[in-house]
DSSP file (Angstrom, degrees, kcal/mol; ACC not computed):
  #  RESIDUE AA STRUCTURE BP1 BP2  ACC     N-H-->O    O-->H-N    N-H-->O    O-->H-N    TCO  KAPPA ALPHA  PHI   PSI    X-CA   Y-CA   Z-CA
    1    1 A X              0   0    0      0, 0.0    40,-3.1     0, 0.0     2,-0.5   0.000 360.0 360.0 360.0 139.3    0.0    0.0    0.0
    2    2 A X  E     -A   40   0A   0     38,-0.2     2,-0.5    36,-0.0    38,-0.2  -0.929 360.0-166.0-109.6 129.0    1.2    3.5   -0.8
    3    3 A X  E     -A   39   0A   0     36,-2.9    36,-2.3    -2,-0.5     2,-0.4  -0.963  13.4-142.3-115.5 123.0    0.3    6.3    1.5
    4    4 A X  E     -AB  38  62A   0     58,-0.6    58,-2.5    -2,-0.5     2,-0.4  -0.720  24.3-167.6 -85.0 132.1    0.8    9.9    0.3
    5    5 A X  E     - B   0  61A   0     32,-2.7     2,-0.3    -2,-0.4    56,-0.2  -0.973  12.8-161.5-130.1 132.3    2.0   12.1    3.2
    6    6 A X  E     + B   0  60A   0     54,-3.2    54,-2.1    -2,-0.4     3,-0.1  -0.845  69.2  43.7-106.4 147.7    2.3   15.9    3.6
    7    7 A X        +     0   0    0     -2,-0.3     2,-0.5     1,-0.3    -1,-0.1   0.304  67.7 129.6 108.2  -8.8    4.5   17.7    6.1
    8    8 A X        +     0   0    0     -3,-0.2    -1,-0.3     1,-0.2     3,-0.1  -0.685  19.3 160.8 -81.1 127.3    7.7   15.7    6.0
    9    9 A X        +     0   0    0     -2,-0.5     2,-0.3     1,-0.2    -1,-0.2   0.625  55.0  13.4-118.5 -21.9   10.7   18.1    5.6
   10   10 A X  S  > S-     0   0    0      1,-0.0     4,-2.1    24,-0.0    -1,-0.2  -0.838  84.6 -84.9-148.9 178.9   13.8   16.2    6.7
   11   11 A X  H  > S+     0   0    0     -2,-0.3     4,-2.4     1,-0.2     5,-0.2   0.821 123.8  58.4 -63.5 -30.9   15.4   12.8    7.5
   12   12 A X  H  > S+     0   0    0      2,-0.2     4,-2.3     1,-0.2    -1,-0.2   0.923 106.1  48.5 -64.0 -43.5   14.1   13.1   11.1
   13   13 A X  H  > S+     0   0    0      2,-0.2     4,-2.5     1,-0.2     5,-0.2   0.925 110.7  51.2 -60.2 -45.1   10.5   13.4    9.7
   14   14 A X  H  X S+     0   0    0     -4,-2.1     4,-2.5     1,-0.2    -2,-0.2   0.919 111.5  46.9 -58.5 -45.5   11.1   10.4    7.5
   15   15 A X  H  X S+     0   0    0     -4,-2.4     4,-2.6     2,-0.2    -1,-0.2   0.873 110.1  53.6 -65.3 -37.7   12.4    8.4   10.5
   16   16 A X  H  X S+     0   0    0     -4,-2.3     4,-2.1     2,-0.2    -2,-0.2   0.921 111.8  44.3 -64.0 -45.0    9.5    9.5   12.7
   17   17 A X  H  X S+     0   0    0     -4,-2.5     4,-2.5     2,-0.2     5,-0.2   0.915 113.1  51.9 -65.5 -43.6    6.9    8.4   10.1
   18   18 A X  H  X S+     0   0    0     -4,-2.5     4,-2.5    -5,-0.2    -2,-0.2   0.927 110.6  47.6 -59.0 -46.4    8.8    5.1    9.5
   19   19 A X  H  X S+     0   0    0     -4,-2.6     4,-1.1     1,-0.2    -1,-0.2   0.905 111.6  50.9 -62.7 -42.2    8.8    4.3   13.3
   20   20 A X  H  < S+     0   0    0     -4,-2.1     4,-0.3     1,-0.2     3,-0.3   0.913 113.0  45.2 -62.9 -43.1    5.1    5.2   13.6
   21   21 A X  H >< S+     0   0    0     -4,-2.5     3,-1.5     1,-0.2    -2,-0.2   0.888 108.8  55.3 -69.7 -39.1    4.2    2.9   10.7
   22   22 A X  H 3< S+     0   0    0     -4,-2.5    -1,-0.2     1,-0.3    -2,-0.2   0.744 100.5  62.0 -65.4 -21.4    6.4    0.0   11.9
   23   23 A X  T 3< S+     0   0    0     -4,-1.1     2,-0.4    -3,-0.3    -1,-0.3   0.610  80.6 101.4 -79.7 -11.9    4.6    0.1   15.3
   24   24 A X  S X  S-     0   0    0     -3,-1.5     3,-1.9    -4,-0.3    21,-0.1  -0.601  85.4-110.2 -76.1 127.2    1.2   -0.7   13.6
   25   25 A X  T 3  S+     0   0    0     -2,-0.4     3,-0.1     1,-0.2    -1,-0.1  -0.324 102.4  26.8 -57.4 133.3    0.4   -4.4   14.2
   26   26 A X  T 3  S+     0   0    0      1,-0.3    18,-2.3    -4,-0.1    19,-0.5   0.249  84.9 130.3  98.7 -11.3    0.6   -6.4   10.9
   27   27 A X  E <   +C   43   0A   0     -3,-1.9    -1,-0.3    16,-0.2    16,-0.3  -0.625  26.8 174.2 -78.6 130.4    3.2   -4.1    9.2
   28   28 A X  E     +     0   0A   0     14,-3.2     2,-0.3    -2,-0.4    15,-0.2   0.843  63.7   5.2-100.2 -50.8    6.1   -6.1    7.8
   29   29 A X  E     -C   42   0A   0     13,-1.2    13,-2.2     2,-0.0    -1,-0.4  -0.970  56.8-165.5-137.6 153.3    8.1   -3.4    5.9
   30   30 A X  E     -C   41   0A   0     -2,-0.3     2,-0.4    11,-0.2    11,-0.2  -0.998   4.2-176.8-138.1 132.8    8.1    0.3    5.5
   31   31 A X  E     -C   40   0A   0      9,-2.2     9,-2.9    -2,-0.4     2,-0.5  -0.965  11.5-165.7-129.2 116.2    9.9    2.5    2.9
   32   32 A X  E     -C   39   0A   0     -2,-0.4     2,-0.5     7,-0.2     7,-0.2  -0.867   2.0-161.4-105.9 132.0    9.4    6.3    3.3
   33   33 A X  E  >> -C   38   0A   0      5,-3.1     5,-1.6    -2,-0.5     4,-0.7  -0.950  12.2-171.7-115.3 117.4   10.4    8.6    0.5
   34   34 A X  T  45S+     0   0    0     -2,-0.5     3,-0.3     3,-0.2    -1,-0.2   0.905  90.4  53.4 -67.1 -41.9   10.9   12.3    1.3
   35   35 A X  T  45S+     0   0    0      1,-0.2    -1,-0.2     2,-0.1    -2,-0.0   0.891 118.0  33.9 -62.6 -42.2   11.2   13.1   -2.4
   36   36 A X  T  45S-     0   0    0      2,-0.2    -1,-0.2   -32,-0.0    -2,-0.2   0.488 102.4-131.5 -93.2  -4.2    8.0   11.5   -3.4
   37   37 A X  T  <5 +     0   0    0     -4,-0.7   -32,-2.7    -3,-0.3     2,-0.3   0.928  68.3 103.3  53.8  51.4    6.2   12.4   -0.2
   38   38 A X  E   < -AC   4  33A   0     -5,-1.6    -5,-3.1   -34,-0.3     2,-0.4  -0.968  60.6-136.9-152.8 167.3    4.9    8.9    0.4
   39   39 A X  E     -AC   3  32A   0    -36,-2.3   -36,-2.9    -2,-0.3     2,-0.6  -0.998  11.6-150.8-128.8 136.1    5.4    5.7    2.3
   40   40 A X  E     -AC   2  31A   0     -9,-2.9    -9,-2.2    -2,-0.4     2,-0.4  -0.939  21.9-173.9-106.4 121.8    5.2    2.2    0.9
   41   41 A X  E     - C   0  30A   0    -40,-3.1     2,-0.3    -2,-0.6   -11,-0.2  -0.941  10.6-166.8-122.4 135.3    4.0   -0.4    3.4
   42   42 A X  E     + C   0  29A   0    -13,-2.2   -14,-3.2    -2,-0.4   -13,-1.2  -0.908  44.8  63.4-116.7 151.6    3.7   -4.2    3.2
   43   43 A X  E    S- C   0  27A   0     -2,-0.3   -16,-0.2   -16,-0.3   -17,-0.1  -0.888  90.2 -66.3 135.3-165.3    1.8   -6.4    5.6
   44   44 A X  S    S+     0   0    0    -18,-2.3   -17,-0.2    -2,-0.3    -1,-0.1   0.307  78.8 126.1-108.4   6.7   -1.7   -7.1    6.8
   45   45 A X        -     0   0    0    -19,-0.5   -19,-0.1   -21,-0.1     2,-0.1  -0.344  64.0-108.6 -66.9 148.0   -2.4   -3.8    8.6
   46   46 A X     >  -     0   0    0      1,-0.1     4,-2.0     4,-0.0     5,-0.2  -0.393  18.7-120.1 -75.8 154.8   -5.6   -1.9    7.6
   47   47 A X  H  > S+     0   0    0      1,-0.2     4,-2.6     2,-0.2     5,-0.2   0.884 114.6  54.7 -59.7 -39.6   -5.4    1.3    5.6
   48   48 A X  H  > S+     0   0    0      1,-0.2     4,-2.4     2,-0.2    -1,-0.2   0.900 107.0  49.5 -63.1 -41.0   -7.2    3.1    8.4
   49   49 A X  H  > S+     0   0    0      2,-0.2     4,-1.9     1,-0.2    -1,-0.2   0.888 112.4  48.2 -65.8 -38.7   -4.7    1.9   11.0
   50   50 A X  H  X S+     0   0    0     -4,-2.0     4,-1.9     2,-0.2    -2,-0.2   0.924 112.0  48.2 -68.1 -44.4   -1.8    3.1    8.8
   51   51 A X  H  X S+     0   0    0     -4,-2.6     4,-2.5     1,-0.2     5,-0.2   0.898 110.6  52.2 -62.1 -40.5   -3.4    6.5    8.2
   52   52 A X  H  X S+     0   0    0     -4,-2.4     4,-2.8     1,-0.2    -1,-0.2   0.900 106.9  52.9 -63.1 -40.6   -4.1    6.9   11.9
   53   53 A X  H  X S+     0   0    0     -4,-1.9     4,-1.2     2,-0.2    -1,-0.2   0.901 110.9  47.1 -61.2 -41.3   -0.5    6.2   12.7
   54   54 A X  H  <>S+     0   0    0     -4,-1.9     5,-1.9     2,-0.2     4,-0.3   0.935 115.0  44.4 -67.0 -46.8    0.7    8.9   10.3
   55   55 A X  H ><5S+     0   0    0     -4,-2.5     3,-1.4     1,-0.2    -2,-0.2   0.886 110.8  54.3 -68.2 -37.2   -1.8   11.5   11.6
   56   56 A X  H 3<5S+     0   0    0     -4,-2.8    -1,-0.2     1,-0.3    -2,-0.2   0.789 103.4  57.6 -64.3 -26.7   -1.0   10.6   15.2
   57   57 A X  T 3<5S-     0   0    0     -4,-1.2    -1,-0.3    -3,-0.2    -2,-0.2   0.541 128.0-100.4 -80.4  -6.8    2.7   11.2   14.4
   58   58 A X  T < 5S+     0   0    0     -3,-1.4     2,-0.3     1,-0.3    -3,-0.2   0.644  84.2 113.5 101.6  16.8    1.8   14.8   13.3
   59   59 A X      < -     0   0    0     -5,-1.9     2,-0.5   -42,-0.0    -1,-0.3  -0.770  62.1-115.6-119.1 164.4    1.6   14.4    9.5
   60   60 A X  E     -B    6   0A   0    -54,-2.1   -54,-3.2    -2,-0.3     2,-0.5  -0.858  16.5-143.5-106.9 131.3   -1.2   14.7    7.0
   61   61 A X  E     -B    5   0A   0     -2,-0.5     2,-0.5   -56,-0.2   -56,-0.2  -0.799  14.3-149.4 -90.6 129.4   -2.4   11.8    4.8
   62   62 A X  E      B    4   0A   0    -58,-2.5   -58,-0.6    -2,-0.5    -2,-0.0  -0.881 360.0 360.0-101.3 124.0   -3.4   12.9    1.3
   63   63 A X              0   0    0     -2,-0.5    -1,-0.1   -60,-0.1   -58,-0.0   0.459 360.0 360.0 -82.0 360.0   -6.1   10.8   -0.3
């Protein structure tokens, strides 16, 4: 699943989003791209749980 994210500005932001997504039950791998403003997630976690993790970390999910 690819999640488009607004608000990431630096490597710290990228790491913060990555950590938040990896904490979601069912997530296997996460790859966050600052350049493309998105995260690619594999696993069995629901889209809603992933979006909530991103917004709880302080970033905006773009639909």
